[in-house]
Structure formats: C-alpha cells, structure tokens
Phi, psi and omega in degrees: 000128185295151179294346181297344179299333179290349175287342178289116183297331180288325175295313179299320181295316180294311180298316180296319179295317179298314180292325179295317177298317179299319181295318178298317178293326180298330178275345194277330184211169187277175184292146180276174181304314181294320181300314180289330178299312181281338171294323176294328171306316186295327179265001173230065187297141180204171178290331175192183185219170186300317188257340182209160170296174196267353193299325179300327177278321181300314184288343178267357187303311184295326180286325181280326185255307183286330184249010170090351174076021175299151185307315184293325177293324180290350178254002181294314181294316175302320179295322177295320179296320178297316180295319178295322178292324175300314175299319183297318180292328175292317180296320178295316179298323179293316182289321185279327185232065185297331181288340182248015186275337184259160179224155178302142183284063179248128185282056177225150177301323182298324180294328181290337180283008169261006181247118181301316179300320180292322177296321177301319178295320177298315179301321180297319180288333185269002179263118186297313187296319176303332176295320178294314180294333178275003177246326183247126182290116169225165179304325180296334177301315180291327183290339182298305177287332181295316181293329175297317179297314179301314183293321179297316179292318181296321179296321176294322180286345174287346176279123183302330181288338182252358185292346179259008181277106186295328181296325177293319179294320179297315177299319179298316179297318179294319179296318177294325177295320176296323176298318179294331177283349182267315187198146182294329180290358173299345175302333179288330174292320175297321178297317178299321178298315180297315180301313183297315184290322179292319178296328182281324189236343185077191185285353178295347175303326184296341179275353181267150178284338185302309181301325180288326174296317178297318180297318180295318180295316179296318179297321178295320180297319185271003182301326177299323180292318179296315180299313182299315180296320180296330180268001179231036175058026177057032186292329181292317179293322178296320178297315181297319179295316179295323179293321182291322182286334177074168181245345183267163177290140181291131182224135179296327179300325177294322179294318179297319178295320178297317179297320179296319179294324177298316181295321178290321186283330183244342171103141177293335182295322175299314180296316180299318178296321179293319177298316179296318179296318178297321178295319178295320178300323183284322188261337186229046181300136178088357180272179185297328185291340177263008170112352184048073185299139172288152181301337183285349180248131178258001186248126179285153178302323182292317178294325177300312178299321181296326179302325182267335185264316188292318180304318180293315180298316182292316181295313182290329174297318178295314181295333179296338177299335176254013180072029186250024180220136177257152187301322185282351180293341181270005188300325179294325178296318180288328173300314181296327184271348184300317179301319178293319178296324179296319177297318178296321179293329177298319177290319179299324179298325179285335187254329186213069185297323181298318179294318179296317179296321180295314180293318178297319177296320178298318180291323177298318177297321178298317178297316180294320180296319179297313179298321180295317178296321178296317181291327182274349185073032182083185183248354181267176176206158176268125180227167176051230185295329181295329183293339180232023182299145180271168181305127177075006183276124179274129180239131181301139177085004180295132177233128180291135181239101185296338184280349175289345179302341187266001188226144168095348188288328177294317177294321180298320181292318179296318178296321180298317180294321180294316179294324178297319179297320181288341186240035172085018177056054173290167178295138171282139183210160173227164183285324189228148184297334181290346180263354191287314195299320184290318177295316181296320182292311184283335175276342185051050182208154176299141177227117182271159181255128181292315179296134182280094189216127178289120179205181183295328181293323176295323177293323179287311194238358179076180179261166173301138182259153179307131181087355184283142174261152183214145168264108187263128179262124180244135181251131189296335181279350174212072190264146181233150176293147179304132183278078182243130178144186180302132181078004179230208180283154176289320178201154177224139181233127175287119186246348181193159172224147180229113178284148175250116184253141175216121180053042177081003180245146172274117183258346178189177171206160179248140172252143179239124181242135172262110185248137187237146171062076175295131185246008181268185180285150178250019183253139176289138180279066180288000000 
C-alpha cells in the first residue's frame, strides 16, 4: 500500500488518536504479569524458554537493558506492533479488494466509509482486545504485524505470475520463521499459508524451488528453539502439549463462554461484517464486491482470509471446552479476518447505516469502559475484614477484582527488599508462579516459588533448598495459607502488610511472611 495513504487526514487522525491513547495508558499504571514475565526474558537472554520461544524477550532487550526498563519503554514495542498491524489490515484490504479500496475525495468521515481499507482501520480501532495486546507485550503482540506480512506475501504468491519470484518466497519463509520464534501456535499461520497456496496452485507448487526456499528459511529461523528444547529434554514442547490438552472435563458451556468473550473482546461489528461478506461470496461470486479476481488467481479473497482465520478460531474454541484457551490467543485470527469483515461492513453501511452506527457505538463504549476500569483499578474495594485479611483467610463478601493486577507491585517489591534486609536477607519467594514475575522484575532480584512446580522461574533461580529461609509475599487477590508443615516451612510469621490504594480506595493489599527452615525437596521435577 503506497505511503500516500498517510496524506489522508482521517487516516492520520485515527492512527494518531489510537497511539496517543496507548501512550497515555502506558504512563498510567505498572506492568501486568505477562509484561513483566517477558521483560524478565529480556534481562535473562537465552535461545528459548520453558513456556514460549524467545522473540518477545529479544525485542525487549534494548528497552530493558539499554534504556533502563521504565514501564513506558517496555510498552514501546507493543505500541509499534499495534500501529504496524493497523497499517497491515489496511494494506490487506487494499490488496484483497482493490475495487473497493478507493473512496470519493470528499473531506467527510462518511465518504471514507466507502473505502474498505479505511473501514478495516476503523474496525481495528473499535476492537477492545487488540488495544490490550497492543499495550502489553505478549507473543501474540508480535504475531499481529507478522501475520499481516505473511498474508501480504502469500497473496502475491497466489498469483501465478509471481509464484516463481524467489525473493517473495524468501520473505515468506523469514516471516514464518519470525512467527515461529514468537509463539508455538504460529504453526497455525503456517497451516493457513499452506492451505491458501495449495488452493491457489494445487500440488504443482512442490515442483517449484520457492516453497523449499521458504521452508529452509523458516527452519533456520526457528533453529534456536529446536536447539534449546533438544538440550532441555523437550520440556517446552511437553508443557505446550499438556497445556493444550487441559486438565478439566470438556464442556460445551465453556465453549459458549469463550465465544461470548470473543464477541465482547473483538466486537459484534466484525462478526456482522463477516456474515455479510460470506453471504456475498455465496450469492454474488465473481462480482466487484468479492474483489474481481484476476484469471491468474483461483482463490477468492474471502476464502484466503478464512484460511488464516478459521483454523485458529476453531481449534481454540475446541480447546476452550477444557479451559485451555485465553481470549487474546485468537487475535491473529481476527487480524486475518478483518479485511473480509471490512468489505462486508462497507456493504452493510450502504444498506443499514443505523445498525452499523449502533454496533460501532457499542464497541466504542466498550473500549472506553475498559480503559476507564483499568485507570480506576476496577469498581470494588477492600473494606472491613477484607482490608486486613491474613494469608489464606476467607472473608465473606470477597469479590475478585482483575483490575487490581495493575497497581501496587512496584511498592510491594520495594517493601519486600527492605524487609528482607531488616531480617537477615532471606530469599524472596511467592506462593504461586503466577505471582513471581512482578515481584522479581520490580525488585530486580531472584524470587523463588514455594509451590513445587516446574516453570521458567525454577529454571532461572531453582527451588527452595532444605533449611532455607524466605520472605514470602502474599497478595490478597490470590492469597494462600502459610505453607507450614511436613515438606514445607517449619514456621511462618506475618511481619507486615501493605495496602494498595487507587483513587482513595483500597483495592488490594500485600502480606509479608518470614518463613524459616524449608523442609521440602530442593530438586526440580525434570
């Protein structure tokens, strides 16, 4: 897509507004659990890690080490990925639907809604979850611009006239390799690529040198991950397989809940656009609204998007039946489907403007509500007994507040280091691995996990050793009973509490326990 698109003031306004909101939020609260987890990757560089490939840590290295690791710097790369993905969905809409890519040169917002790329940009801004993924570094953050790159290259290679261009195949292989360095589920992006190319060309592709060049380039890119796993008993692959299969019984109700969260997180407007696009594909194949395919391409734009979007959605919907899928894992699928949804929304705008405005307004309100809750630290507060509850103490009326996760961890880490210094420098520890990354990042110190569980923290810092003392940090929103008894500590004493305040309300608190004489095993369960 030519750079001249930035001359459109409405495009510049949308991109600028989105980035400005992200920047304001980046200053407003501290890093989340996932953000600090991958920030720790950056200060502990390796070929790969227990739970994910290494790219999320590699790209954060300069921000964590060279620029000091301030919260806003650790969010620079996610914001850049979000902006690149915004550009990517516009570029895809332009490439896939060239007949619907332009709009009359009228300086009004309504005129831009006759342009599929601009609608794709609007859909991107109106989806709440991509804003979160574009603010907090997770592997899926990197996959957003990567899948756009893969799809743009793949669409060009679906053209018989360009299928022999080796530079395109090399670029495709490198992009797929970067996806593999980001997350194991990138295999689904590879599957989408294979589906699209086979549908476009058939098996005669195997006679061309290009696909083999792409395969070699992708394989070279992911070789660090293979090497790391081979030298670590393939524990990462075993973890991923166990995580995918889940431990709970498969239930249709879980799938329904997952689908509901998807609709809330990505918006009904996307779904409405996809339904309209699918209907047009079925009833008006070969017309302008489906892209006016050149004779050299046998694959429709809608089917092309489906090759990259549907496998991920279907697989994760199935895995959600066992509670093994998180809402943001589908972000690449929705990126892939956004150009098709934009084309459908363009038709809906011509036929049912009131409905489109209503759905768009609802999604805008959802985005604002999410940002407001994040800034406010949720709407609940700890009062009465809950405000001073001890570790593992159940208090009537307790309600979990997910937005408290964004506040207090820097103070909690500083208090933990100070208390450790005052009490003979015992090991810093937490009860559960999900609490480790934030204390370790803000304390810039090793933090061991009391629960005997193989994870990345155990690989970095080992387990508690027999006879070891620990200052254990307990968080009221995920509190555990003191680990005292056979195979645990000999005794634990509550020595301090730290309230977390937001807008004059206590939203959580930390308990600090001095625990002595660990009596459990000190070996990792490899």
